[in-house]
C-alpha positions as CSV (number, residue, x, y, z in Angstrom):
1,M,208.2,97.4,137.9
2,S,209.7,99.4,134.8
3,Q,208.0,98.5,131.7
4,Y,211.7,97.3,130.2
5,R,215.3,96.6,131.2
6,I,217.4,97.4,128.9
7,A,221.2,97.1,129.4
8,W,223.5,99.9,129.5
9,L,227.0,99.1,128.3
10,P,229.2,102.6,128.4
11,G,232.1,101.4,127.5
12,D,235.1,103.0,126.2
13,G,236.4,106.4,125.6
14,V,233.4,109.6,124.2
15,G,231.0,106.7,124.6
16,V,230.7,107.3,127.9
17,E,230.1,110.5,126.9
18,V,227.3,110.2,124.5
19,M,225.6,107.7,127.0
20,D,225.1,110.5,129.4
21,C,223.7,112.1,126.4
22,A,221.4,109.6,125.3
23,R,220.3,108.9,129.2
24,L,219.0,112.4,128.9
25,V,217.0,112.8,126.1
26,L,215.4,108.9,126.8
27,D,214.3,110.4,129.8
28,Q,212.5,113.7,128.8
29,L,211.2,111.0,127.1
30,K,209.7,109.3,130.3
31,L,211.0,105.6,128.5
32,D,209.8,103.3,131.1
33,A,212.1,101.6,131.6
34,E,215.2,100.3,134.3
35,Y,219.0,100.9,132.7
36,L,221.1,98.1,134.2
37,P,225.2,98.7,134.2
38,G,227.1,96.2,132.4
39,D,230.9,96.0,132.2
40,I,232.5,96.1,129.1
41,G,235.7,96.8,127.3
42,W,239.3,97.8,127.2
43,E,239.8,98.3,130.8
44,F,237.9,94.7,131.6
45,W,240.5,93.9,129.0
46,K,243.5,94.8,130.9
47,A,242.6,94.4,134.1
48,E,240.4,90.7,133.9
49,G,241.6,89.6,130.3
50,D,238.1,89.8,129.2
51,A,236.7,92.7,127.4
52,L,233.2,90.6,128.3
53,P,233.1,89.7,131.5
54,Q,230.7,86.6,132.1
55,R,228.5,88.7,134.0
56,T,227.6,90.9,131.3
57,I,227.0,87.6,129.4
58,D,224.4,86.7,132.0
59,L,223.0,90.1,132.3
60,L,222.3,90.1,129.0
61,N,220.8,87.8,128.9
62,N,218.3,89.3,132.1
63,T,217.6,91.8,129.6
64,D,215.2,93.5,126.6
65,C,218.0,94.8,124.9
66,A,221.2,96.4,125.3
67,L,222.5,99.8,124.4
68,F,226.1,100.5,123.7
69,G,228.3,102.8,123.6
70,A,232.1,102.7,122.3
71,I,234.6,100.0,122.5
72,T,238.6,100.1,122.1
73,S,240.3,97.6,119.9
74,K,243.6,96.5,118.9
75,P,245.7,94.0,117.2
76,K,245.9,90.9,119.8
77,E,249.7,91.5,119.6
78,E,249.2,95.1,121.4
79,A,246.4,94.4,123.1
80,A,248.7,91.4,124.8
81,L,251.2,94.3,126.3
82,E,248.2,96.2,128.1
83,L,247.1,93.1,129.9
84,A,248.6,93.3,134.0
85,P,251.8,92.2,134.7
86,E,250.1,88.9,136.4
87,L,248.1,88.4,133.5
88,R,250.7,88.1,130.5
89,D,252.3,84.6,130.9
90,K,248.1,83.3,130.7
91,D,247.7,83.1,126.7
92,L,245.4,85.2,126.5
93,V,243.8,86.6,123.5
94,Y,241.9,89.5,122.5
95,F,238.8,89.4,120.7
96,S,235.8,92.5,119.8
97,P,232.9,91.9,122.4
98,I,231.2,93.6,119.7
99,V,231.9,90.8,117.8
100,R,231.6,88.4,120.3
101,L,227.9,89.7,120.9
102,R,226.8,89.2,117.9
103,Q,227.5,85.7,117.6
104,L,226.8,84.6,120.9
105,F,223.0,86.3,121.0
106,N,223.0,85.3,116.8
107,L,222.9,89.1,115.8
108,H,222.5,88.4,112.3
109,T,221.3,91.8,111.2
110,N,223.3,94.7,111.0
111,L,221.6,97.6,109.9
112,R,222.7,100.9,109.2
113,P,220.4,104.2,107.9
114,C,222.4,106.7,105.9
115,K,219.4,109.8,105.9
116,A,221.0,113.5,105.1
117,Y,218.8,115.6,107.7
118,P,218.1,119.3,106.0
119,G,220.1,121.8,107.2
120,N,223.2,119.5,108.2
121,P,226.0,121.4,106.6
122,L,228.0,118.4,106.5
123,N,225.6,116.7,103.9
124,Y,227.3,115.4,100.6
125,K,224.6,115.7,98.4
126,D,220.1,116.8,99.7
127,G,217.7,113.2,98.8
128,I,220.4,110.8,100.3
129,D,218.1,108.4,102.7
130,L,219.1,104.9,102.3
131,V,219.7,102.0,104.2
132,I,222.4,99.0,104.5
133,F,221.4,95.2,105.5
134,R,224.9,93.8,106.6
135,E,225.2,89.7,107.8
136,N,226.1,90.3,110.9
137,T,228.2,86.5,112.1
138,E,229.5,85.1,108.4
139,G,231.5,86.3,106.4
140,M,234.9,87.9,106.7
141,Y,234.5,88.3,110.2
142,G,233.4,84.9,111.2
143,G,236.9,84.6,113.3
144,V,238.1,81.5,111.3
145,E,241.7,82.8,111.2
146,F,245.6,81.0,111.5
147,H,248.6,82.1,112.2
148,P,251.3,80.7,111.4
149,L,249.6,77.6,109.4
150,P,248.9,74.6,111.0
151,Q,250.0,71.4,108.8
152,E,247.0,69.5,108.9
153,V,245.4,72.8,107.5
154,F,247.4,73.0,104.6
155,D,247.3,69.3,103.7
156,V,243.8,69.6,103.1
157,L,243.3,72.9,101.7
158,A,245.7,71.0,98.8
159,K,243.7,68.5,98.6
160,H,241.0,70.1,97.6
161,N,242.4,73.2,95.6
162,P,246.3,72.4,94.1
163,K,246.0,76.5,93.8
164,M,247.1,76.3,97.5
165,K,250.4,74.5,97.0
166,K,251.9,77.8,95.3
167,F,252.2,79.3,98.8
168,E,254.3,76.7,100.6
169,A,257.4,77.7,99.2
170,A,256.3,81.2,101.7
171,G,256.7,78.3,104.5
172,L,254.6,77.7,106.4
173,E,255.9,79.6,109.3
174,N,254.7,83.2,107.2
175,I,251.5,82.3,106.0
176,A,248.6,84.0,107.7
177,L,245.0,82.7,106.7
178,S,241.6,84.8,107.5
179,T,238.5,82.7,106.0
180,R,235.3,84.1,104.5
181,I,232.7,81.1,105.3
182,M,229.3,82.1,103.8
183,T,225.8,79.7,104.2
184,R,223.2,79.4,101.9
185,Q,221.0,80.2,105.5
186,G,222.7,83.2,106.2
187,C,223.2,84.5,103.2
188,E,218.9,83.4,103.0
189,N,218.3,85.8,106.1
190,I,220.0,88.9,105.1
191,L,218.4,89.3,102.1
192,S,215.1,88.5,103.0
193,Q,215.5,90.7,106.2
194,A,216.2,93.2,103.2
195,F,213.4,92.6,101.5
196,K,210.9,92.5,104.3
197,Y,212.2,96.2,104.5
198,A,211.7,97.6,101.4
199,K,208.0,95.8,100.5
200,K,207.1,97.3,104.7
201,Y,208.9,101.2,103.5
202,G,208.2,101.7,100.1
203,R,211.4,100.8,98.9
204,P,211.6,100.2,95.3
205,S,215.0,98.4,94.6
206,V,217.4,96.4,96.7
207,T,221.3,96.4,95.7
208,L,223.4,93.3,96.6
209,V,226.8,94.5,96.5
210,D,229.6,91.7,96.6
211,K,232.3,90.6,94.2
212,P,231.2,87.0,92.5
213,N,233.5,87.5,89.3
214,V,236.7,86.8,91.6
215,L,235.0,85.0,95.0
216,R,233.3,82.9,92.8
217,E,232.1,80.7,95.5
218,T,230.8,82.8,98.5
219,G,229.6,86.0,95.7
220,G,228.4,83.2,93.9
221,L,225.7,81.6,96.3
222,I,225.1,84.8,97.6
223,R,224.1,86.0,94.3
224,R,222.3,82.5,93.3
225,V,219.9,83.3,96.8
226,A,219.8,86.5,96.4
227,R,218.1,85.9,93.0
228,E,215.6,83.3,94.8
229,V,214.7,85.5,96.8
230,A,214.3,88.1,94.8
231,Q,211.4,85.9,92.7
232,R,209.0,86.6,96.3
233,Y,208.8,90.4,95.6
234,P,208.0,90.7,92.0
235,R,207.1,94.5,92.5
236,I,210.9,95.0,94.4
237,E,213.7,95.1,92.2
238,L,217.1,93.6,92.7
239,W,220.6,95.0,91.6
240,E,224.0,94.0,91.6
241,T,226.7,95.5,91.7
242,N,230.7,95.0,93.0
243,I,231.8,96.5,95.6
244,D,234.5,98.5,94.0
245,A,231.5,99.8,91.3
246,M,229.5,100.4,94.6
247,C,232.0,103.1,96.2
248,M,232.0,104.7,93.0
249,W,228.5,104.8,92.9
250,L,227.8,105.3,95.7
251,V,229.9,108.4,95.8
252,K,228.5,109.5,92.5
253,N,224.6,108.7,93.3
254,P,223.8,108.1,96.6
255,D,220.5,109.9,96.6
256,Q,219.3,106.7,93.8
257,Y,220.1,103.6,96.7
258,D,217.4,102.4,98.9
259,V,218.0,99.3,100.4
260,I,221.9,97.7,100.2
261,V,222.7,94.6,101.6
262,A,225.9,92.5,101.8
263,E,228.5,90.4,103.4
264,N,229.7,91.0,107.0
265,M,233.1,92.9,105.9
266,F,232.3,94.8,102.8
267,G,228.7,95.8,104.8
268,D,231.0,97.5,107.0
269,I,232.9,99.5,104.6
270,L,229.7,100.3,102.9
271,S,228.1,101.9,105.9
272,D,231.3,104.4,106.8
273,L,231.8,105.2,103.1
274,A,227.7,105.7,103.2
275,A,227.8,107.5,106.8
276,Q,230.3,110.6,105.2
277,L,227.6,111.3,102.7
278,V,225.2,112.5,105.6
279,G,227.9,113.6,108.0
280,G,230.3,111.4,109.2
281,L,230.6,108.9,111.9
282,G,229.1,111.9,113.9
283,F,225.3,110.5,112.3
284,A,225.9,106.7,111.8
285,C,223.8,104.6,114.0
286,S,223.2,100.9,113.9
287,A,221.6,98.4,115.2
288,N,223.0,94.4,115.6
289,M,219.7,92.6,115.4
290,G,218.4,89.1,116.0
291,D,215.2,86.8,116.3
292,N,215.2,87.8,120.7
293,Y,217.4,90.2,121.4
294,A,219.4,93.8,120.0
295,V,222.7,95.3,121.0
296,F,221.9,99.1,119.8
297,E,225.6,101.2,119.2
298,P,226.7,104.6,117.3
299,T,229.6,103.2,114.6
300,H,232.1,105.4,116.4
301,G,234.6,103.9,118.6
302,S,236.1,105.6,121.1
303,A,238.2,108.0,120.1
304,P,240.7,108.2,123.0
305,K,241.8,111.6,121.6
306,Y,238.9,113.9,123.1
307,V,238.3,111.9,125.8
308,G,236.8,114.7,128.6
309,Q,236.5,117.3,126.2
310,H,232.6,116.3,125.6
311,K,233.1,117.2,121.7
312,V,232.7,114.3,119.8
313,N,228.6,115.0,118.1
314,P,226.0,112.5,119.6
315,I,223.4,112.7,117.1
316,A,224.4,108.9,116.4
317,M,224.2,107.9,120.2
318,L,220.9,109.7,119.5
319,L,219.3,108.4,116.8
320,T,221.0,104.9,117.6
321,A,218.2,105.3,120.4
322,K,215.9,105.8,118.3
323,M,216.4,103.1,116.6
324,M,216.2,101.2,119.8
325,L,213.0,102.6,120.8
326,D,211.5,101.1,116.9
327,W,213.2,97.6,118.2
328,L,210.8,97.6,121.3
329,G,207.8,99.3,120.1
330,E,208.1,102.3,121.2
331,T,207.4,104.1,117.1
332,D,205.9,107.3,118.7
333,K,208.5,108.1,121.1
334,A,210.7,106.9,118.3
335,K,209.9,109.4,116.0
336,R,209.5,112.4,118.3
337,L,213.5,111.6,118.8
338,E,214.0,111.9,115.0
339,N,211.9,114.9,114.7
340,A,213.8,116.8,117.8
341,V,216.6,115.5,116.4
342,A,216.3,116.6,112.8
343,E,214.4,119.7,114.3
344,V,217.8,121.0,115.8
345,I,220.0,120.0,112.9
346,R,217.4,122.1,110.7
347,E,217.8,125.2,113.0
348,G,221.7,125.2,112.5
349,Q,222.1,126.5,116.2
350,V,223.2,124.4,118.1
351,G,226.1,121.8,116.9
352,T,229.4,120.5,117.2
353,Y,232.9,121.2,116.7
354,D,232.7,119.0,113.1
355,M,229.1,120.8,112.3
356,G,231.1,124.0,112.2
357,M,230.5,124.6,115.7
358,N,231.6,125.0,119.4
359,N,228.5,123.4,121.3
360,T,229.3,120.7,123.6
361,N,227.8,116.7,122.9
362,L,225.5,117.8,126.4
363,E,224.6,121.0,125.4
364,V,223.3,119.1,121.9
365,A,221.6,116.6,124.0
366,E,219.7,119.6,126.3
367,A,218.7,121.0,122.3
368,V,216.8,118.0,121.4
369,A,215.9,117.4,124.9
370,K,213.8,120.9,124.6
371,K,212.7,119.3,121.1
372,L,210.7,116.9,123.2
């Protein structure tokens, strides 16, 4: 029996291709694992009205972790139009399967490293080596939304905050409401994770990014909790900045930051910005981690226009596999894999189109495998 049971979730589009690249490298590392394929993504939404079928949830409940490729997601109106004809009158509503996974398995911590590997022609600046901690289950992506706005919801909000009254003239049928719900527990958890990481890896600072001058209640809460948590780590500096200013400072001085922590939406935005500083989404890996389970995914999408061309950079997926190995405790294999990726980048002889070369993603994966 294999040491690990890993749910294998290729998903849509180029997710299938980059997962093939990951398998090639994992097999070269001789990871003692059984890879169990699971159904997830757009094809299952269209055919079954569920992008994350219950059978896949059952599969994940019987594995150690999951490796995930990419999915196609569309707004609910467009998604409804692509359902099979027999499903279109059943009031089915599309919901992102990766967001659902995060909530079902309480994958509260999203970890996104952004590192400039020497020799990468796409690096914005040498020396960038930062990590973003993104709260993964609350905030703007908590899924509590309304359209049209129910009368009873409006009445409660207007009762407690008179500012709500000014929207009434628009008509409740014309009001869409998305909430940003944050709990002290969620803030405490993501900030503790960030500070623990900084202490473990010798990072001298943690930067909290939010907008408390405008989002006074939710932004104020996470700032207060950050200051409380920081008192437990006197050797690590706490920096605080607004999301808009942070976008500017990241472009200006990205090498000055160590660990960045933010709520769900702001963390999502910052991690894509930071990814571009180190070469783009083709180099951007991530982990969705809970107390007992984790789902690992590159941050790029399914890129339908590139399907079948084998041109999408697999390095994000390979670095995602590296994160999975670390989480499993296979730190030696993880280090070997990262070193192999770094060496291929440094040599600059094999690479995909975004790196100014013409190799396929499988050829890049094969080059990394040879270094192992």
